[in-house]
MARRO-451952 format. One record per residue (C-alpha): x negated, y, z negated. Coordinates in Angstrom, 1 decimal, m for minus. Layout:
<nukes>
(nuke (X; Y; Z))
...
</nukes>
This chain:
<nukes>
(nuke (0.0; m0.2; 0.2))
(nuke (m1.1; 3.2; 1.0))
(nuke (0.0; 7.2; m0.2))
(nuke (m0.1; 9.5; 2.6))
(nuke (m1.7; 12.0; m0.3))
(nuke (m4.6; 9.6; m0.3))
(nuke (m5.4; 8.0; 2.7))
(nuke (m8.6; 6.0; 3.2))
(nuke (m7.7; 5.1; 6.8))
(nuke (m11.0; 7.0; 8.5))
(nuke (m9.0; 7.2; 11.9))
(nuke (m6.6; 9.7; 10.6))
(nuke (m9.5; 12.0; 10.7))
(nuke (m8.0; 14.2; 13.2))
(nuke (m5.2; 16.5; 12.7))
(nuke (m4.5; 16.4; 16.4))
(nuke (m3.3; 12.7; 17.7))
(nuke (m3.8; 13.7; 21.0))
(nuke (m7.7; 14.1; 20.1))
(nuke (m7.9; 10.4; 18.7))
(nuke (m10.5; 8.8; 20.5))
(nuke (m7.8; 5.6; 20.0))
(nuke (m4.9; 7.6; 21.4))
(nuke (m7.2; 8.6; 24.9))
(nuke (m7.5; 6.8; 28.1))
(nuke (m9.4; 3.7; 28.0))
(nuke (m9.2; 2.9; 31.6))
(nuke (m12.6; 2.2; 33.2))
(nuke (m12.0; 1.8; 37.3))
(nuke (m15.3; 0.1; 37.3))
(nuke (m14.5; m2.5; 35.7))
(nuke (m13.5; m6.2; 37.0))
(nuke (m11.9; m7.9; 33.8))
(nuke (m8.4; m6.6; 34.4))
(nuke (m6.7; m3.6; 32.6))
(nuke (m3.2; m2.6; 32.1))
(nuke (m2.3; 1.0; 29.6))
(nuke (0.6; 2.8; 29.4))
(nuke (1.4; 5.8; 27.3))
(nuke (5.3; 5.9; 26.9))
(nuke (7.6; 7.9; 24.6))
(nuke (10.9; 7.0; 23.3))
(nuke (14.0; 9.1; 21.8))
(nuke (17.3; 8.6; 20.2))
(nuke (20.0; 11.0; 20.4))
(nuke (20.6; 12.0; 16.5))
(nuke (24.4; 10.3; 16.2))
(nuke (25.4; 8.7; 19.1))
(nuke (23.7; 5.4; 20.8))
(nuke (21.6; 7.2; 23.5))
(nuke (18.0; 6.6; 23.9))
(nuke (15.4; 7.5; 26.4))
(nuke (12.3; 5.5; 27.1))
(nuke (9.6; 6.9; 29.7))
(nuke (6.5; 5.3; 30.4))
(nuke (3.4; 6.2; 32.4))
(nuke (1.0; 2.6; 33.3))
(nuke (m1.8; 2.3; 34.9))
(nuke (m2.4; m1.3; 36.2))
(nuke (m5.8; m3.1; 37.6))
(nuke (m5.4; m6.6; 38.5))
(nuke (m8.4; m8.9; 37.4))
(nuke (m11.4; m9.3; 39.7))
(nuke (m9.9; m5.9; 42.5))
(nuke (m10.3; m3.2; 40.7))
(nuke (m10.0; m1.5; 44.2))
(nuke (m5.8; m2.6; 43.8))
(nuke (m4.9; m0.7; 40.8))
(nuke (m1.6; 1.3; 41.0))
(nuke (m0.4; 4.0; 38.9))
(nuke (3.2; 3.2; 37.5))
(nuke (6.4; 5.6; 36.4))
(nuke (9.2; 3.9; 34.3))
(nuke (12.1; 5.5; 33.1))
(nuke (15.0; 3.9; 31.0))
(nuke (18.1; 6.0; 29.8))
(nuke (20.2; 3.8; 27.6))
(nuke (23.9; 4.5; 27.2))
(nuke (25.8; 2.8; 24.7))
(nuke (28.5; 5.1; 24.6))
(nuke (29.5; 4.3; 28.6))
(nuke (27.8; 0.6; 28.5))
(nuke (25.6; 2.1; 31.8))
(nuke (22.0; 2.1; 31.5))
(nuke (19.9; 3.4; 34.1))
(nuke (16.5; 2.4; 35.3))
(nuke (13.4; 4.0; 37.7))
(nuke (10.3; 2.7; 38.4))
(nuke (7.5; 4.1; 40.7))
(nuke (4.3; 3.3; 42.0))
(nuke (1.3; 4.9; 43.4))
(nuke (m2.1; 3.9; 44.5))
(nuke (m4.3; 5.0; 42.0))
(nuke (m5.8; 7.4; 44.5))
(nuke (m2.7; 9.8; 43.7))
(nuke (m2.9; 9.1; 39.9))
(nuke (m5.4; 10.5; 37.0))
(nuke (m6.0; 8.3; 34.2))
(nuke (m9.1; 9.8; 32.9))
(nuke (m11.1; 8.0; 30.5))
(nuke (m11.4; 9.7; 27.0))
(nuke (m8.5; 12.2; 27.8))
(nuke (m4.7; 12.1; 26.1))
(nuke (m2.5; 11.7; 29.1))
(nuke (m2.1; 11.1; 32.6))
(nuke (m0.7; 11.8; 36.0))
(nuke (1.7; 9.2; 38.0))
(nuke (1.8; 11.1; 41.7))
(nuke (2.6; 14.6; 40.5))
(nuke (4.7; 14.1; 37.3))
(nuke (2.5; 14.6; 34.4))
(nuke (2.1; 14.0; 30.5))
(nuke (0.3; 16.1; 28.6))
(nuke (m0.2; 16.5; 25.0))
(nuke (3.3; 18.1; 23.5))
(nuke (5.1; 17.7; 27.2))
(nuke (6.0; 15.4; 29.5))
(nuke (8.0; 16.3; 33.1))
(nuke (8.4; 14.2; 36.0))
(nuke (11.1; 12.1; 37.5))
(nuke (11.8; 8.7; 38.9))
(nuke (14.0; 6.6; 41.4))
(nuke (14.9; 3.3; 41.7))
(nuke (17.2; 0.8; 43.0))
(nuke (19.4; 1.3; 40.4))
(nuke (19.0; 5.0; 39.6))
(nuke (17.0; 7.9; 39.5))
(nuke (16.4; 9.9; 35.9))
(nuke (14.4; 13.0; 35.5))
(nuke (12.8; 14.8; 32.6))
(nuke (11.0; 17.8; 31.0))
(nuke (10.9; 17.6; 27.7))
(nuke (8.3; 18.7; 25.0))
(nuke (7.5; 17.2; 21.7))
(nuke (6.1; 17.5; 18.2))
(nuke (5.4; 16.1; 15.4))
(nuke (3.3; 16.0; 12.0))
(nuke (3.0; 12.4; 10.9))
(nuke (m0.1; 11.0; 11.3))
(nuke (m0.7; 8.3; 13.9))
(nuke (0.1; 4.7; 12.4))
(nuke (m2.2; 2.1; 13.5))
(nuke (m0.4; m2.0; 13.8))
(nuke (m3.9; m3.6; 13.7))
(nuke (m6.4; m3.9; 11.3))
(nuke (m9.7; m1.4; 12.5))
(nuke (m11.9; m4.2; 13.3))
(nuke (m9.0; m5.7; 15.8))
(nuke (m9.2; m2.4; 17.9))
(nuke (m12.7; m2.9; 18.6))
(nuke (m13.4; m6.5; 19.1))
(nuke (m11.7; m8.4; 21.9))
(nuke (m9.1; m10.2; 19.7))
(nuke (m6.3; m9.7; 20.4))
(nuke (m6.7; m8.9; 24.1))
(nuke (m3.4; m6.1; 23.7))
(nuke (m3.8; m3.3; 21.7))
(nuke (m1.0; m0.7; 20.4))
(nuke (m0.9; 2.6; 18.1))
(nuke (1.5; 5.0; 17.5))
(nuke (m0.1; 8.5; 17.6))
(nuke (3.4; 10.8; 17.0))
(nuke (5.6; 8.7; 14.9))
(nuke (8.9; 11.1; 14.5))
(nuke (8.0; 13.1; 16.9))
(nuke (10.9; 15.4; 18.0))
(nuke (11.9; 16.0; 21.2))
(nuke (13.7; 18.8; 23.3))
(nuke (14.8; 19.8; 27.3))
(nuke (16.3; 18.0; 28.8))
(nuke (17.0; 15.0; 31.6))
(nuke (18.8; 14.0; 34.6))
(nuke (20.3; 11.0; 35.3))
(nuke (21.8; 10.2; 38.8))
(nuke (22.4; 14.3; 38.5))
(nuke (23.9; 14.8; 35.3))
(nuke (22.0; 17.1; 32.8))
(nuke (21.9; 15.6; 29.5))
(nuke (20.6; 17.8; 26.9))
(nuke (18.0; 16.7; 24.5))
(nuke (17.7; 18.6; 21.5))
(nuke (16.2; 17.4; 18.2))
(nuke (16.3; 13.7; 19.4))
(nuke (13.7; 11.7; 17.3))
(nuke (11.4; 9.3; 18.6))
(nuke (7.8; 8.4; 19.2))
(nuke (4.6; 8.7; 21.1))
(nuke (2.9; 5.5; 22.2))
(nuke (0.0; 4.0; 23.4))
(nuke (m0.8; 0.5; 24.4))
(nuke (m3.8; m1.5; 26.7))
(nuke (m5.3; m4.1; 27.2))
(nuke (m6.9; m7.0; 29.7))
(nuke (m4.3; m9.1; 29.6))
(nuke (m0.2; m9.1; 27.9))
(nuke (0.6; m10.9; 24.2))
(nuke (1.8; m14.3; 25.4))
(nuke (4.9; m13.8; 23.7))
(nuke (6.1; m11.4; 21.2))
(nuke (9.3; m9.6; 19.4))
(nuke (8.4; m6.2; 19.2))
(nuke (10.3; m3.5; 17.0))
(nuke (10.3; 0.1; 15.8))
(nuke (12.5; 2.3; 14.0))
(nuke (11.9; 6.2; 14.1))
(nuke (13.9; 6.9; 10.9))
(nuke (16.7; 4.7; 9.6))
(nuke (20.4; 6.4; 9.3))
(nuke (20.2; 7.0; 5.7))
(nuke (16.6; 7.5; 5.7))
(nuke (15.3; 9.8; 8.6))
(nuke (12.2; 10.4; 6.8))
(nuke (11.4; 6.5; 6.9))
(nuke (9.4; 4.4; 10.1))
(nuke (8.9; 1.2; 11.1))
(nuke (6.6; m0.9; 13.4))
(nuke (6.3; m4.7; 13.8))
(nuke (5.3; m7.2; 16.1))
(nuke (5.8; m11.0; 15.7))
(nuke (3.3; m12.4; 18.4))
(nuke (1.5; m15.9; 19.8))
(nuke (m1.6; m15.3; 21.3))
(nuke (m3.1; m17.3; 24.3))
(nuke (m6.6; m18.1; 24.2))
(nuke (m7.4; m20.2; 27.5))
(nuke (m5.1; m23.4; 27.2))
(nuke (m4.5; m22.8; 23.6))
(nuke (m1.3; m21.0; 21.9))
(nuke (m2.0; m19.3; 18.2))
(nuke (0.2; m19.6; 15.6))
(nuke (3.0; m17.0; 15.5))
(nuke (2.2; m13.5; 13.6))
(nuke (3.9; m10.8; 12.1))
(nuke (2.4; m7.4; 11.4))
(nuke (4.5; m4.7; 9.4))
(nuke (3.9; m1.2; 8.7))
(nuke (6.5; 0.7; 7.0))
(nuke (6.2; 4.4; 5.3))
(nuke (9.1; 4.4; 3.1))
(nuke (9.2; 7.0; 0.0))
(nuke (5.9; 8.7; 0.5))
(nuke (4.7; 5.6; 0.6))
(nuke (2.8; 3.3; 3.9))
(nuke (3.0; m0.1; 3.6))
(nuke (0.3; m2.1; 5.8))
(nuke (1.3; m5.5; 5.8))
(nuke (m1.4; m6.0; 8.5))
(nuke (m4.7; m8.4; 7.5))
(nuke (m4.5; m11.4; 9.4))
(nuke (m3.8; m13.7; 6.4))
(nuke (m0.9; m12.1; 5.6))
(nuke (0.7; m11.8; 8.7))
(nuke (0.5; m15.6; 9.5))
(nuke (1.9; m16.4; 6.1))
(nuke (4.3; m13.6; 7.0))
(nuke (7.9; m15.6; 7.8))
(nuke (10.0; m14.4; 11.2))
(nuke (12.3; m16.1; 13.5))
(nuke (13.8; m14.4; 16.4))
(nuke (15.6; m15.0; 19.4))
(nuke (16.9; m13.0; 22.6))
(nuke (19.4; m11.0; 20.4))
(nuke (18.0; m11.1; 17.1))
(nuke (14.7; m11.2; 15.1))
(nuke (14.6; m12.1; 11.3))
(nuke (11.6; m11.7; 9.1))
(nuke (9.9; m11.4; 5.6))
(nuke (6.4; m10.5; 4.6))
(nuke (5.1; m9.0; 1.3))
(nuke (1.8; m8.3; m0.7))
(nuke (1.1; m7.5; m4.6))
(nuke (2.9; m4.1; m4.5))
(nuke (5.7; m4.8; m2.4))
(nuke (8.4; m7.0; m0.1))
(nuke (10.1; m6.4; 2.8))
(nuke (12.6; m8.8; 4.6))
(nuke (14.7; m7.3; 7.7))
(nuke (16.7; m8.0; 10.7))
(nuke (16.9; m7.2; 14.2))
(nuke (20.4; m7.4; 15.8))
(nuke (21.5; m7.4; 19.1))
(nuke (23.8; m7.6; 22.3))
(nuke (23.1; m8.8; 25.6))
(nuke (24.6; m5.4; 26.8))
(nuke (22.2; m3.3; 24.8))
(nuke (19.1; m5.0; 27.1))
(nuke (17.9; m4.0; 30.5))
(nuke (15.3; m6.7; 32.2))
(nuke (11.9; m5.3; 33.4))
(nuke (8.6; m7.2; 35.1))
(nuke (5.5; m6.8; 33.6))
(nuke (2.2; m7.2; 35.8))
(nuke (m0.2; m9.2; 34.2))
(nuke (m3.7; m8.4; 34.9))
(nuke (m4.7; m12.0; 35.3))
(nuke (m1.9; m12.9; 37.2))
(nuke (1.4; m13.4; 37.0))
(nuke (4.6; m11.4; 35.8))
(nuke (5.8; m11.4; 32.1))
(nuke (9.7; m10.3; 31.7))
(nuke (10.0; m7.5; 29.2))
(nuke (13.7; m7.5; 27.5))
(nuke (14.1; m4.2; 26.2))
(nuke (16.5; m1.7; 24.4))
(nuke (16.2; 1.1; 22.3))
(nuke (19.7; 1.4; 21.2))
(nuke (20.2; m1.4; 18.4))
(nuke (20.7; m2.4; 14.9))
(nuke (18.0; m3.1; 12.0))
(nuke (18.4; m2.9; 8.6))
(nuke (15.5; m3.5; 5.6))
(nuke (15.3; m4.7; 2.3))
(nuke (12.3; m3.1; 0.3))
(nuke (11.2; m4.2; m2.8))
(nuke (8.8; m2.4; m5.0))
(nuke (6.9; m5.2; m7.0))
(nuke (5.7; m2.8; m9.4))
(nuke (8.6; m0.4; m10.0))
(nuke (10.9; m3.1; m9.5))
(nuke (13.2; m0.5; m7.3))
(nuke (14.6; m1.9; m4.5))
(nuke (15.8; 0.0; m1.4))
(nuke (18.0; m0.9; 1.8))
(nuke (17.6; 0.9; 4.5))
(nuke (19.5; 0.5; 8.2))
(nuke (20.3; 2.5; 11.7))
(nuke (23.4; 1.3; 13.3))
(nuke (22.2; 2.2; 16.9))
(nuke (18.2; 3.8; 16.9))
(nuke (16.0; 0.9; 16.9))
(nuke (13.4; m0.3; 19.5))
(nuke (13.4; m4.3; 20.2))
(nuke (11.8; m5.8; 23.1))
(nuke (11.2; m9.4; 23.7))
(nuke (8.5; m10.7; 26.1))
(nuke (8.1; m13.9; 27.8))
(nuke (7.8; m16.6; 30.3))
(nuke (11.3; m18.1; 30.0))
(nuke (13.7; m16.9; 32.8))
(nuke (16.7; m18.6; 31.3))
(nuke (17.4; m15.5; 29.1))
(nuke (20.4; m14.3; 31.2))
(nuke (19.5; m10.6; 31.2))
(nuke (19.2; m9.0; 35.1))
(nuke (16.1; m7.2; 35.9))
(nuke (16.3; m4.2; 37.0))
(nuke (13.1; m3.0; 37.7))
</nukes>
């Protein structure tokens, strides 16, 4: 357990998350090993089941760095009407800018820079434009122990550069303007030489009854050659002016978790806290996406930003028990090779 007033994590030394080395471009066009990297932003409407997800990605296939491309993704989730719009565009790497050691990206003429993102994307499912600013005062959040960011395992890394980011501006969804006024979400960064074999990933940027609390969690299985590792669950929770980091490898392997396509139950603990919870979704809340894998092949990502999550947080020192819930502000993703999930692949 770590208090935010007395935080020993040296990765939080920079006051501007956009200058944090791990939150800058890791892509090296000269490396032949294969690489994917995404800067993505997501935000939820303050009271309604509506959300956006916008992602700037570079993809370089293993052994063919000259074939690298930039990908521009945008999804508008509308749980009010039940219609979700998905758009994706691909550009040759020569028409993109992912400059190593800097924050941000350009895909075509669509730009992400510190505090702002502007662009548009069109696909068979519709079109989405965005002109957004964001800000936030929370320090970056790391879901892995420090040594795992520096080492070769796992092959996929991620962090939250700006938890509880506030977004303002507008979206244009199939020609209709959507005002974004104080939507809450996060600026995120992930990268690696290979997608994780199989995972459930979740995030809550503010619970309904605890708007300053933030959850990041993954239950995952990696693949090393032909061998698949056991499931491991990494969880970080910021709540009640504390950060609970349940991310040691021993803790991750002893945590309990079980997930399907529309549910995910988990529990983990250390000497100071126990956390258990559930994500519960419906098929209608998801969109399906194709993720290219640098070693080859395609993963399916089942993706929603408007589902529910509930937590029970027990402080073992004080005995206090808090129950947190959000009805439709939770992010949940499943990455899989299975093709029997029944979710339409939109892009």
